[in-house]
N, C-alpha and C positions, 0 to 999 in steps of 0.2 A: 091415901096420901095425896095432897094437893100439889099443883104445879110449883107453888112457892116453896113448899116443904122439900120437894125434890131438888130445886135449885139451892136451897140452903144446905141440904145434906151433902151435895156434891159441889160446894163452892170452890173446892180446889181445882175442879175442871174448868172453872171460869175465872181463874186467878188474874187474868189480864183485864177483866171488866171491873170498873170501880163499883164499890158496894152499893152506892145509890142508883146505879144503872142496871143492876142485876134483875130487877123486876121487869125490865124491858127486853129481856132475852127472847128472841123469836122461837117459835116452835121448831123451825128448821135447825137452828143451832142447838137447841136442847136435845132433839132427836139425834143429831149427828154426834154430839159429845157423849151422850149416854150409850148409844150403840157401839161407838168406837172404843170407849174407855171404861164403860161400866160393866157390871156383872149381869147375869141372867135375872137375878133378883131385882136389880135396878131397872132392867127392861120391863119386868112385870109391874113394878111400881109406876113406870112411865105409862104403860097401857091402862092402868087403873086411873091415873090422873088425866090423861088426854083422851083416852078411848082408843081401842084397837084400830078403828077406821081412820081416825085422825093421824095416828102414827103411820099407818100404811100410806095414807094420802101424802103426808109430808115426805116420807121415804121415797116413794115412787115418783114424786114430782121433781126430785133432784135431777138436774141434767147438767151436762158439760162439767164445768169446774166443780160445782157442788157435789156431783156424783163422784168425782175423783177424790173428794175429801174423805170418803169412806175407804177403809182398808179393803182390798179386794176380797179377802176371805170373809170379812164382816158383811160386805155387800152381798156376796153370794149366799151366805147363811141366812141373813134376814130377808132376802128376797124370797127364798124358799119358805121360810116360816110365815111371813106376812101374806104370801099368796095363798097359803093353805088355811090360815086361821083368821085372817082379817077380812 
């Protein structure tokens, strides 16, 4: 599944972004929304589309306010998963 297909599949997560701007969604926003509000299958699709290293890079590069956008339990869970598998 490609990045564009993931965005199209989960367009309800990006309801506030106009249709013609959805192709410009950053990797940081995509990772944040999928990890916070997606399922584990959605996470797997994201890893296939972006690559495990890129997902981990984006996830761990979040600092300050961006880091606080993740739910605490989600941040903890994926920090363990990505440290072990990415």
